[in-house]
N, C-alpha and C positions, 0 to 999 in steps of 0.2 A: 607691487604684490598681497600686502597687508603685512600684519605684525606675526612673527613667528618667536618661539622658545629661542632660546640659545643656544647653541652647539654644547654647552656643558652640560644643560638639562637632556639634550637628547643623547649625550653620552652615558649617562647613567642606565640608559637601556639599549646601548652599545649602537646608538644609531645616531646620527647628523643631518639636519637641515641645513642644505644649502642655499646662500644667496648671493645673485641672483642667481635664477634657474641655465641649467646649459643652455635651453632654446624656450622661446616665448611660446607660451602657452597656445594650441591651436585647437579652439572647440565649434565644431558647425553646429546650425541649427539641428539641422538632421541627427545626429549623433546625441545632441542634449536628450532626445526624446528616446532613445535605446539605450539608457544606462541603468549601472544599480546605483540605489540611493542607501545614505548609510542611516542604519534605523536606531544603533547604539554603538557605542564607544565605550569598550572595557578599561574600569579604573585604573590608572597607572602604566596604561601601555604606551606604547610611541604614538599611537593617535591621538591620545590623550594629551600629553607630553605638548603634540603640534598644533592644539585647539581646534583640531577638524570639529565641525559641528553635525550635530543631525541635520540630515535632510541634504547635504552635501552629495552631490550625481561622481562618482567615480568614472571619469569619460576613456582615459586610456591608463594602461603601465606598461613602462617601458615601449610605449609606442604602438601598443596592439589596443585594441578598442575593449573594452567591458561590456560584452552584453549583457551577462547575466551574473548571478551568483559560483557558478561553477567557473565563469571566467576567473574571476575575481578570485577564488581560490589557488585554481592554478597557476595564473600570473603572480599572486604575492609568494609563491614560495623560494623566488630568488632572493639574493640576499642583498643586493644593489637594486633600490629601486626608483624610479621615475615617473611620478604619480600625478596624472592629470586631473584637476578636479574643476567644478563649478560650484561655487558657493551657493546657498538658499538666498542669496541678493542677487545673483547673477554674475559674481566677478570670477573670470578664472583663473586658476592657482597652480603652479607646481611645485611639488614637495618632493625632492631627493634624498634618499633613506641609504644609510648603510646599514647593517643589522649584520650580528653572527648568526650562525645559525638554527633556527629551533626558535628564535626570540618572535613571538606573535607581533603585527602591528597593532594589533586589536579593534579593528574595523568590523562590525557586524552589520552586514547588508539586510534592507526590507524586503521581504518574502519577494519573490520572480515574477512578472504575470504569467499566468497557465498556460501553454502550446494548448488551442484547442483541436480538438477532431476535425478531419477533413474526410472522414467516412459518415455513410449513412445505414450502418449494420442493420441486418434483418432483426434481429436480436437486441438492439441497441435498450439499455437500461434507461436509458431519457423517456424514451416511448414508454414504459413503463411504470412512469411516475404519476400520482395521484396530482391534480391541479393544483392544489394547495402545498404542495411539498417545497421545503425553505429552497432557498436559493442556491446552495452548494451543492443541491441535489441535481439541478438543471446543467451543472456544468460538465460537458464534454470534453475532457482531458484526456491527450495523448500525447505526453511530453516526456521526450527521454531523460529529463533531469528528474523526476520523479521515479522513471523507471531505475535508474542509476543509486537515487537517493535512498528511495523507500522500499524497491523491489515492485513497483508497479508496471503491469504487462501494459507495453505500448505496440503499436500497428507498422511504424515506420513509414506510414503512407504521407504522410507531411513532410518529411525531410528528402531535400533532391542530394545529389554528389558532393556538395560543399557540407551540408548538414553530417551525411554518414562520415565525411572525411573529418570533420570535427571529431565527431567521436572517437577514430582512430589517436587522432594526433594528443588529445588529451588522454587516452587509453580510459574511457570511461566505461569499464568492466567490473562484475559482469552485467550485462542487460536484460531484462524481461520482456521477451517479444511473444506477442499474439500472433499464432501464424494460421490456426484454423484449416488452413488446407494451402498445400502446396502445389497444387495442377491451378494453373495462373488463371482459367475461366471461372474454377468454383470459388477461387478466393476474390476475384473480382466479384463475383454475384452474392456473395455472402455479406463482404463491406460495402458494396455497391460504390466502388472505386476503380477509376481504370488505371490506377499505379498498382492497387494492389497486386497485379499477375507479378510485380518484380521482386516478389520476396527472395526467392531461392538466390540471385545474384546480389541483393542486397547481406544477406547472410553471408553467402560467400566472401564478399570485400570485408568485412566485420571482422571473421574468421582470418581472413588474407592480413589482414592488418594487426591481430594480436590480441582480438579479442573473445571474450568467453560468451554467451549467451543460453539462458534458461528459456524454455520454449513453452508455449500453451495450444490447446485445441477447444472451444467452447465448441461442444460438440451438440449438432443440430441433425434429427434425425432428417432423412432423406434429402440433406444437403452436403454434408461433409462425412456421412458416415460409412460404413460398409467397406469397399473398395477404395473409395475416397481416403478415408482414416488408416488403412493398409499403405496407402501409396504416400500418404504423409508422414508414418513412422519411417516408412522406407527412405524416403528423400533425406528427412533431418539425421538420420541413423549414418546415412553415407555421407554428412557432412563431417563426419569425425568427433571427437572427444571434445573439441571447443563447443560442441551443443551438450550442455552439462546436464540438461533432463529434459524432459517433455511430460508436461501434465496435462489430462483427458478428465475436462472437469465437464457436467452437461447443463446445457442452458437452463438458465433460471428465467423465470417468465411471471408477471403479476396478472392481475385480472386485467391490468388493459393494455396489457400487449401480448397475451395468450391466442396463440394459431392467427397472430395477425403477422406476418406470414406462418409464422416457426410455431412447431407445438413442443411437449414434452416429451422427452424420452420415454416410452414403455418400459416393463420390468424386464422383457426378453431383449430388447434392444440394448436397455442398459447392461444384461450379462454377455450379452455378446460382444460389445464394446471391451468388456475386462478383460473376457478370453481375446482379446487380439492385443491388448497391453500385454497379458500373461506371457505372450508370445516374444513379443519383443523384450521384455524381461529375462525371460530364459536365453536369449543372445547375449543380453546385457552382459550378464551374471559369465558368460562362457566365455566373452571376447573379451570383456573391461572391468569384471569381478564388480559392479553394481547393477543396481534394477534399473536406472538410466528412466525408464518410463514409468509412469504411477498414475492408476486411476484414483479420483478424489472419491473421499469420504462418499458425497452424494448418489455416486456411481452405486456403489454396496447397496446405500438403503433402500435406493430404487428399484436395485436388481433382488434385493431381499435377500442379499449376501452378508455371511458375518463378515465384519471389520477386522483387516488384516493386523497381524501382530508387529509388534515395534519394528523388527528387523526389516519388516519390508520398506520402509520408508527412509532407509541409510541414513544418513545423516540428518534428517527433518526439515531441512532448508526451505520444506516447500507448505508448511502449516497454515501461514496466512494464506496460500491460496486455496486453502481447504482440503489439502491433501496431509491428512494424519490427524486433523484435529480432533477427532474423535476417538483416536487410539491415545491421544496425548491428554485426554479429559481423562478416558479410563484408568491411564498409569496414575495420573497425577492424582486422583480421588483416592487411591488405594495407597500411596504416599505419604499423602496428607490425612488418612483417617485418625491415625494415633493421637494428632496432635490438635485436634477440636477439645474445646473446652467442654464443661459439663453445662446442658439447657434442661436440665431435669423438672419438668412440670411446664416446659413450656410447646410450643408448638412451633416447629419450622417451615415454612412453605417455600419449596423451590419452583421460580418462575424459569419457566423453558416453552421451546414452540416443538411443533408437533415431529421433527426430525431426531429431539434429543430427550424426550418424553420417555421413551422404550428403557433408555441406557441409566436416568435417573432414579425409574420405578424400579429397576433391578440393584441399587445399591441403597436405595431409602429403608432398608429394614437394616441393613449394615450400620447406616448414618444414626438410624433410632437406637441403636444399642451404643454405638459410640457415645451418644450427645445424653441419652435418658431422656432425650424429647420424641415428641410425636412428628411424623416426617410426613407430609402432603408433597406431593409432585402436582403443581397447576400449571396443566397445558391450558396455551394459550391460542386460541386461534386470530388469526391474523386478519380481521377486517380492513386493515388501513391499506392492505397493498392486496390483499385476497387472500384464499386459503390455497392457494399454489405456493404459496410463500411459507416455508416452515422455519426456518431458523431463526435461533433466536435472537443475533443480531440485529435482526429487523424488525422487532416487533414494537408496537405503536405504545404510548404510557397510555394511554386513553384504552386499548386492548387489553392492557393487563388488568388494569384496574377495575375492568370491567368480569375479567373472569377470577380475580379477587375476591370480588364483595366486599361485604362486612370482614372487617378484623377486630382483634378482640385486644385486648390487656394480655400480655407475654408472648404475641406473636412476634415472631422473627421471620423476616420476607429477605430471602435472598435473589437478588436480580443479574441478570449477566450483564459484566460491566462493558462488553461490547454493544449492547442495547442504549447506550449513551454516547454521546461525542465529547470534545472537547470541553465544549459549551457548559456540559451537563444537563444534555436537553436528549428526550428522547427522539425516534424519526419523526415522529409526529408533531414535530416541535413542544412537545411539553415538556417546562422546566422541571428536573428534578424535584425542588423545593415544593411545589404544587404537588406532585407526586406523592411525596411523602407527607404533605400537610392532608390528602385526600384521606389518608388511611389511617388518621384519629391514633390511636394508642400502639398501636402494631411499631416496631423496630424494623427497617429496611438496611439493609448489607448488602455490598456491592461487590463483586471480584469475577475473576477470569478462571479461578477456581472454587468449588463450594468451600472444601475446607478452609480453604485461605480466606474466605470471605465471614467463615463462622469464628476462626480465629481471632480476627480484627475486633475485639472488644472493644 
């Protein structure tokens, strides 16, 4: 089985490695293909003392197959563990561990392969990509693990009965589900998937299993609005309080997929949808003491209506879905204004897209008074995706450079942090380092709040 640590070393972590194992490891070739690999071992942990190697595959825990990182977390919760592994050299090894509750094993798994989407949605963002978009933008993800872990919305169409039962057994809640429509034929038409019409039965099964769900509708004019929207709101409300929220978000299209076959909402259509949502909200407050149903910020911007007050968003759990982000910006700006440093004699240039530029212009004078600087709002036209895309988070670095033009000594340029990914590159693959170099003498600051970025000197 290979050399292992002494029992004395393991007891230092309140664990024990038993030799020989209770039974011989049985790892089939098929199981080795669908397993979790160890990416990192926490120093001083049980796994470190056991000399587990990076790249080792975790095949089973207590006889149960380990399919992904969620399985690993779920199965490692026991205090008595029998872990079947396959070393990087192909050697099957079984470790038996006893530990005190709360003592971590110290295994950090490699990221799971993403479960891809089985739909061909009529508004799919993939169809809106330019041909040179970075590889990650072509991934059609529809993964319940990302829904549970990060709040990504999924459709459930790639899950059969066993997959749904797994969600229930492991209590993966809350989940975030893109419903779009509850009428089977309407949802099937939008998602272009015959399984899409099962959504109400799937939601009932999840709720019966004790899970809670946040839902959303991507509103497409002449597809799922009007009476269809009314029906979807009514059906989801009828499932009870386990459906914790419903967000209504307008469809977002680029120059590459607009009118193919979906078009944008017109102002009157956005206003009509807001009115329908407000009716649902009145019932929500009357019967459950919360709004429950929410119109996304872009609905208000399209309709030309004022952004609601902070109370509209209840606990603010849906900001990442574009529900309340503008209000959060307004409140954050007001709260942070007193803490910005002095920039007298300098020019502060605020980079943004068309959606947010009016809100920045309304506050530019207050920022100028607080900092002593000249403040300029630089509204950037999105040529990378097209003028229909107006949010700052999808601005390409080259489009921003074009809008900024020449910089001068003393310029402080504030770029929204959401325009950069985890690798510090813009959506058009321009690295931040090249972006900064192109601006010469200017200072570049990034942040999710303007005042936060200016305070980080």
